[in-house]
C-alpha positions in Angstrom: 4.9 1.6 -8.4 2.5 -0.5 -8.0 0.0 -1.1 -4.9 -2.9 -4.0 -3.9 -5.0 -2.1 -2.0 -7.1 -3.7 0.2 -10.8 -3.1 1.7 -10.5 -4.3 5.4 -12.5 -4.0 9.0 -8.6 -4.9 10.5 -5.1 -5.3 9.5 -2.2 -5.6 11.4 1.9 -6.2 10.5 3.9 -8.0 13.0 7.9 -8.2 12.6 9.7 -10.2 15.2 6.5 -10.9 18.1 5.8 -7.2 17.7 3.0 -5.6 16.4 3.9 -2.3 14.7 0.7 -1.7 12.6 -2.6 -1.4 13.0 -5.3 -0.9 11.8 -9.4 -1.5 12.2 -11.4 -0.9 9.6 -10.1 0.9 5.6 -7.7 -0.2 3.9 -4.1 -2.2 3.6 -1.8 -1.0 0.6 1.2 -3.5 -0.2 3.7 -1.2 -2.2 6.0 -1.8 -4.0 9.1 0.7 -5.9 9.8 0.3 -9.7 13.2 1.5 -10.6 12.4 4.3 -12.2 9.9 5.9 -9.3 10.4 9.4 -7.8 8.5 11.4 -5.6 6.0 12.4 -8.0 4.9 8.9 -8.1 4.4 8.7 -4.1 2.6 11.9 -3.8 0.2 10.9 -6.8 -0.1 7.6 -5.5 -1.0 8.6 -2.1 -3.3 11.1 -3.4 -5.1 8.2 -5.5 -5.5 5.8 -2.2 -6.4 8.0 0.1 -9.5 9.9 -2.5 -10.5 6.1 -4.1 -14.6 5.6 -3.6 -14.0 1.5 -2.6 -16.4 2.3 0.9 -20.5 1.7 0.3 -22.7 4.6 0.8 -25.8 4.9 2.5 -26.9 3.2 -0.8 -24.5 0.0 -0.8 -22.7 1.3 -3.8 -18.7 2.3 -3.8 -19.0 6.1 -3.6 -17.2 6.6 -0.5 -13.5 7.0 0.0 -11.2 6.5 2.8 -11.2 10.1 3.7 -14.4 10.5 3.7 -15.0 7.2 5.9 -11.9 8.2 8.2 -11.1 5.0 7.9 -7.2 3.7 8.7 -4.7 3.1 6.7 -1.7 0.6 6.5 1.1 0.8 3.9 3.7 -2.6 3.4 6.4 -2.6 1.3 6.3 -5.7 -0.9 9.1 -5.2 -3.6 7.7 -8.9 -5.0 5.0 -6.5 -6.6 7.3 -5.3 -8.8 8.7 -9.0 -10.3 7.9 -10.1 -14.2 5.8 -13.7 -13.6 5.8 -13.2 -17.7 7.6 -16.5 -18.5 8.8 -19.4 -17.1 8.8 -20.7 -13.5 11.3 -17.8 -11.4 9.8 -14.0 -10.5 12.0 -12.0 -12.2 13.2 -8.6 -11.0 14.6 -6.4 -12.7 12.1 -4.0 -13.3 12.4 -3.7 -9.1 14.2 -0.1 -7.5 17.1 -0.9 -5.6 17.4 -1.6 -2.3 18.6 1.9 -2.2 15.9 3.5 -3.8 13.2 1.4 -2.3 14.3 2.6 1.2 14.9 6.2 -0.1 11.2 6.3 -1.4 10.0 4.4 0.9 11.2 6.9 3.8 9.4 9.3 1.7 5.9 7.6 1.6 5.5 7.5 5.5 6.8 11.0 5.5 4.3 11.7 3.1 1.3 10.0 4.1 1.4 10.7 8.0 1.4 14.0 6.6 -1.4 14.3 5.1 -3.5 11.6 6.4 -2.2 10.8 9.7 -4.0 7.7 10.6 -1.6 5.4 9.1 0.4 3.2 9.6 3.3 1.6 7.9 5.3 -2.3 7.9 8.8 -2.3 8.0 11.1 -2.1 4.8 13.5 -4.8 4.8 11.8 -6.9 7.6 10.3 -10.3 6.9 6.9 -9.1 8.6 4.0 -11.4 9.1 0.5 -9.5 7.9 -3.2 -10.8 8.7 -6.2 -8.7 7.5 -9.2 -9.3 7.0 -10.8 -8.4 3.6 -13.7 -6.8 3.0 -16.0 -8.3 0.9 -13.5 -9.0 -0.3 -12.7 -5.8 -2.5 -8.4 -5.7 -3.4 -7.6 -3.2 -6.5 -4.3 -2.7 -8.0 -3.3 1.1 -9.1 0.2 2.2 -10.8 1.5 5.5 -10.7 4.3 5.6 -14.0 6.2 8.1 -15.0 4.9 10.7 -17.3 
């Protein structure tokens, strides 16, 4: 499982000209499911996102987490993050989850995230989405959770 997290002052995702997820200060996470992922990776990844210290404290040091600042979380499915781009001019999606597994695990992400962190919004799996954000910093990190 791969995610790109971005510290934002605002972010939104739109489908068919309708805003389906909007947050102010917080984290926007682009999420890709790989073919060997399971609910265990989802649980670990959500805990990392919620506790990753990327917000400034009173000394302007990155010591505060999303939970600490009680910010918003916007999770957007993006299977292209699972692409292998090491060779050639066309990405390979051999490591990406099947659409069925991706849909199943993204549904689990939605259920689990809202149960542990209610201020969570989502993109729509399989939809053509437009994503807008103001990246604060900019601060952007890649997080991976693999089978252990």
